[in-house]
C-alpha positions in Angstrom: 27.2 -16.3 -3.0 24.8 -18.2 -5.3 25.8 -19.3 -8.8 23.3 -16.8 -10.3 24.8 -13.9 -8.5 28.4 -15.0 -9.3 27.9 -15.0 -13.1 25.8 -11.8 -12.9 28.5 -10.0 -11.0 31.2 -11.3 -13.5 29.1 -10.1 -16.5 28.6 -6.7 -15.0 32.4 -6.4 -14.4 33.2 -7.5 -17.9 30.4 -5.8 -19.9 29.3 -2.9 -17.5 31.6 -0.2 -19.1 30.5 -1.2 -22.6 26.9 -1.2 -21.8 27.2 2.2 -20.0 28.9 3.5 -23.1 26.0 2.1 -25.2 23.4 3.8 -23.1 25.3 7.1 -23.3 25.6 6.9 -27.1 21.8 6.2 -27.3 21.1 9.4 -25.4 20.4 8.0 -21.9 23.5 9.3 -20.1 21.7 10.8 -17.1 19.8 7.4 -16.6 22.6 4.9 -17.6 22.9 3.5 -14.2 19.2 2.8 -14.0 19.1 1.4 -17.6 22.1 -1.0 -16.8 20.6 -2.1 -13.5 17.1 -2.8 -15.0 18.7 -4.7 -17.8 20.8 -6.8 -15.4 17.7 -7.5 -13.2 15.7 -8.7 -16.4 18.5 -11.0 -17.3 18.8 -12.4 -13.7 15.1 -13.3 -13.9 15.8 -15.4 -17.0 19.0 -17.0 -15.8 17.5 -20.5 -16.0 16.5 -20.0 -19.6 19.5 -18.1 -20.9 22.5 -20.1 -20.1 25.0 -19.4 -22.9 27.4 -16.7 -22.0 27.2 -15.0 -25.4 23.5 -15.2 -25.4 23.5 -13.5 -22.0 25.7 -10.6 -23.4 23.3 -10.4 -26.4 20.2 -10.3 -24.3 21.8 -7.6 -22.1 22.8 -5.4 -25.0 19.1 -5.8 -26.4 17.8 -4.7 -23.1 20.1 -1.8 -22.7 19.0 -0.5 -26.1 15.4 -0.9 -25.3 15.6 0.6 -21.9 17.7 3.6 -23.3 15.0 4.2 -25.9 12.2 4.2 -23.3 14.2 6.6 -21.1 14.6 9.1 -23.8 10.8 9.5 -23.8 8.9 11.7 -26.3 11.6 14.3 -26.5 14.0 11.8 -27.9 14.0 10.4 -31.4 12.2 7.3 -32.3 8.9 8.1 -34.1 8.2 10.6 -36.8 6.0 13.2 -35.2 2.3 12.9 -36.2 2.7 9.9 -38.4 3.0 6.9 -35.9 5.8 5.6 -38.0 9.1 4.6 -36.6 11.9 6.8 -37.8 14.3 4.7 -39.8 17.0 7.3 -39.3 16.8 6.8 -35.5 17.1 3.0 -35.9 20.2 3.4 -38.0 21.6 5.8 -35.4 21.0 3.2 -32.7 22.7 0.6 -34.8 25.7 2.9 -35.3 25.9 3.4 -31.6 25.9 -0.5 -31.0 28.6 -0.9 -33.6 30.7 1.9 -32.2 30.9 0.1 -28.9 32.9 -2.6 -30.6 32.4 -6.2 -30.0 30.2 -6.8 -27.1 31.6 -10.3 -27.0 35.2 -9.5 -26.3 36.3 -10.7 -22.9 33.9 -13.6 -22.7 35.4 -16.8 -21.3 
């Protein structure tokens, strides 16, 4: 097993449930597996540039939020209909979901 796959597997085991919960809270429950898998693959591609464990977790959380928003599609919240403006209430709702997951850095060694 390569070094990249070892830390990626450990990160998934430590942070997977938290990231799944984050995706569910952001309205992407049916696609949470795809969201997490895509986010982990994106992180694996950047394994040489993102070496700090806490930076990896932060990047993973950002990607889960981004992927969950894109999965929601036009029926989800995110933009105010007809204005082209971002719905600030939706952003606050996403932030509350991230905070509700607790500290994403717990369990890092």
